[in-house]
C-alpha positions as a LaTeX table, in Angstrom:
\begin{tabular}{lrrr}
\hline
Residue & $x$ (\AA) & $y$ (\AA) & $z$ (\AA) \\
\hline
Unk1 & 0.10 & $-0.04$ & $-0.07$ \\
Unk2 & 1.41 & 3.28 & $-0.99$ \\
Unk3 & 1.54 & 6.38 & 0.97 \\
Unk4 & $-0.98$ & 8.08 & $-1.47$ \\
Unk5 & $-3.35$ & 5.30 & $-0.80$ \\
Unk6 & $-2.96$ & 5.30 & 2.91 \\
Unk7 & $-3.63$ & 9.23 & 2.80 \\
Unk8 & $-6.63$ & 8.81 & 0.71 \\
Unk9 & $-8.07$ & 6.07 & 3.08 \\
Unk10 & $-7.67$ & 8.35 & 5.74 \\
Unk11 & $-9.46$ & 10.88 & 3.88 \\
Unk12 & $-12.23$ & 8.63 & 2.98 \\
Unk13 & $-12.75$ & 7.38 & 6.57 \\
Unk14 & $-12.73$ & 11.12 & 8.05 \\
Unk15 & $-15.57$ & 11.82 & 5.58 \\
Unk16 & $-17.20$ & 8.81 & 6.63 \\
Unk17 & $-17.02$ & 9.66 & 10.09 \\
Unk18 & $-18.16$ & 13.30 & 9.46 \\
Unk19 & $-21.45$ & 11.64 & 7.73 \\
Unk20 & $-21.83$ & 9.23 & 10.90 \\
Unk21 & $-21.55$ & 12.65 & 13.10 \\
Unk22 & $-24.31$ & 14.24 & 10.82 \\
Unk23 & $-26.87$ & 11.39 & 11.55 \\
Unk24 & $-29.45$ & 12.07 & 14.70 \\
Unk25 & $-28.23$ & 10.97 & 17.97 \\
Unk26 & $-30.25$ & 7.64 & 18.08 \\
Unk27 & $-29.00$ & 6.62 & 14.47 \\
Unk28 & $-25.50$ & 7.26 & 15.66 \\
Unk29 & $-25.81$ & 5.11 & 18.58 \\
Unk30 & $-27.05$ & 2.28 & 16.44 \\
Unk31 & $-24.57$ & 2.87 & 13.67 \\
Unk32 & $-21.91$ & 2.39 & 16.32 \\
Unk33 & $-23.01$ & $-0.84$ & 17.61 \\
Unk34 & $-23.60$ & $-2.05$ & 14.15 \\
Unk35 & $-20.11$ & $-0.88$ & 13.33 \\
Unk36 & $-18.91$ & $-2.83$ & 16.48 \\
Unk37 & $-20.73$ & $-6.00$ & 15.56 \\
Unk38 & $-19.24$ & $-6.02$ & 12.24 \\
Unk39 & $-15.72$ & $-5.82$ & 13.64 \\
Unk40 & $-16.42$ & $-8.78$ & 16.02 \\
Unk41 & $-18.35$ & $-10.93$ & 13.34 \\
Unk42 & $-15.64$ & $-9.95$ & 10.69 \\
Unk43 & $-17.32$ & $-9.65$ & 7.17 \\
Unk44 & $-14.29$ & $-9.82$ & 4.87 \\
Unk45 & $-15.79$ & $-6.84$ & 2.50 \\
Unk46 & $-15.70$ & $-4.65$ & 5.60 \\
Unk47 & $-12.05$ & $-4.12$ & 5.33 \\
Unk48 & $-12.40$ & $-3.21$ & 1.46 \\
Unk49 & $-13.26$ & 0.54 & 1.83 \\
Unk50 & $-16.04$ & 1.66 & 3.64 \\
Unk51 & $-18.86$ & 0.24 & 0.93 \\
Unk52 & $-21.00$ & $-1.59$ & 3.57 \\
Unk53 & $-20.82$ & 0.85 & 6.19 \\
Unk54 & $-21.53$ & 3.86 & 3.81 \\
Unk55 & $-24.52$ & 1.96 & 2.43 \\
Unk56 & $-25.74$ & 1.80 & 5.88 \\
Unk57 & $-25.18$ & 5.47 & 6.43 \\
Unk58 & $-27.22$ & 6.00 & 3.11 \\
Unk59 & $-30.06$ & 4.11 & 4.47 \\
Unk60 & $-29.89$ & 5.84 & 7.93 \\
Unk61 & $-29.68$ & 9.30 & 6.01 \\
Unk62 & $-32.79$ & 8.42 & 4.08 \\
Unk63 & $-34.62$ & 7.18 & 7.10 \\
Unk64 & $-33.83$ & 10.00 & 9.10 \\
Unk65 & $-34.88$ & 12.64 & 6.42 \\
Unk66 & $-38.15$ & 10.96 & 6.24 \\
Unk67 & $-38.72$ & 11.36 & 9.92 \\
Unk68 & $-38.36$ & 7.62 & 10.81 \\
Unk69 & $-36.83$ & 6.51 & 13.98 \\
Unk70 & $-33.66$ & 4.36 & 13.54 \\
Unk71 & $-35.57$ & 1.00 & 14.69 \\
Unk72 & $-38.13$ & 1.51 & 12.04 \\
Unk73 & $-35.44$ & 1.57 & 9.63 \\
Unk74 & $-33.52$ & $-1.49$ & 11.21 \\
Unk75 & $-36.21$ & $-3.33$ & 13.04 \\
Unk76 & $-35.96$ & $-4.19$ & 16.64 \\
Unk77 & $-33.53$ & $-6.88$ & 16.37 \\
Unk78 & $-30.22$ & $-4.89$ & 15.18 \\
Unk79 & $-28.15$ & $-7.97$ & 15.23 \\
Unk80 & $-30.81$ & $-9.96$ & 12.97 \\
Unk81 & $-30.59$ & $-6.62$ & 10.37 \\
Unk82 & $-26.67$ & $-6.93$ & 10.55 \\
Unk83 & $-26.89$ & $-10.82$ & 9.82 \\
Unk84 & $-29.10$ & $-10.43$ & 7.05 \\
Unk85 & $-26.86$ & $-7.56$ & 5.38 \\
Unk86 & $-23.86$ & $-10.16$ & 5.50 \\
Unk87 & $-25.48$ & $-13.39$ & 4.97 \\
Unk88 & $-23.93$ & $-13.92$ & 1.44 \\
Unk89 & $-20.57$ & $-12.57$ & 2.64 \\
Unk90 & $-17.71$ & $-14.35$ & 3.50 \\
Unk91 & $-16.32$ & $-13.79$ & 6.99 \\
Unk92 & $-12.99$ & $-14.24$ & 8.76 \\
Unk93 & $-14.79$ & $-16.81$ & 11.03 \\
Unk94 & $-15.66$ & $-18.61$ & 7.67 \\
Unk95 & $-11.97$ & $-18.67$ & 6.45 \\
Unk96 & $-10.80$ & $-19.75$ & 9.89 \\
Unk97 & $-13.36$ & $-22.44$ & 9.93 \\
Unk98 & $-12.01$ & $-23.59$ & 6.52 \\
Unk99 & $-8.61$ & $-23.49$ & 7.79 \\
Unk100 & $-9.29$ & $-25.50$ & 10.79 \\
Unk101 & $-10.92$ & $-28.27$ & 8.58 \\
Unk102 & $-8.11$ & $-28.28$ & 6.35 \\
Unk103 & $-5.73$ & $-28.83$ & 9.30 \\
Unk104 & $-7.78$ & $-31.57$ & 10.85 \\
Unk105 & $-8.00$ & $-33.23$ & 7.42 \\
Unk106 & $-4.15$ & $-33.12$ & 7.06 \\
Unk107 & $-3.57$ & $-34.62$ & 10.36 \\
Unk108 & $-6.30$ & $-37.53$ & 10.05 \\
Unk109 & $-4.65$ & $-38.17$ & 6.86 \\
Unk110 & $-1.18$ & $-38.50$ & 8.44 \\
Unk111 & $-2.64$ & $-40.75$ & 11.15 \\
Unk112 & $-4.34$ & $-43.04$ & 8.51 \\
Unk113 & $-1.31$ & $-42.91$ & 6.46 \\
Unk114 & 0.80 & $-44.17$ & 9.25 \\
Unk115 & $-1.69$ & $-46.95$ & 10.33 \\
Unk116 & $-1.93$ & $-48.44$ & 6.99 \\
Unk117 & 1.83 & $-48.48$ & 6.57 \\
Unk118 & 2.16 & $-50.43$ & 9.84 \\
Unk119 & $-0.14$ & $-53.10$ & 8.65 \\
\hline
\end{tabular}
């Protein structure tokens, strides 16, 4: 990553944060909880710019402009709202699960190969 890309990334993030701060207080609170949730769950695309998070801000700005409360936009189960947004996205948990399965398969194969050789 070049210095130019780092600088551009910081500019984009600052603009993103400014948009969040422009939302009504209840929207800001829910947005921050969604952001925390995504950072814990780990959708891979989250680290590729601010696309997913910007889309949420777009939705929130539209809801606020229509005078809706944030839970009218997300529904009362915010975690379910988040899960629905990333249901078709690969997560870091998925990647780790695949890694563990591969390691277990390698270890099982080695054990099987050793036991077949001793027969």
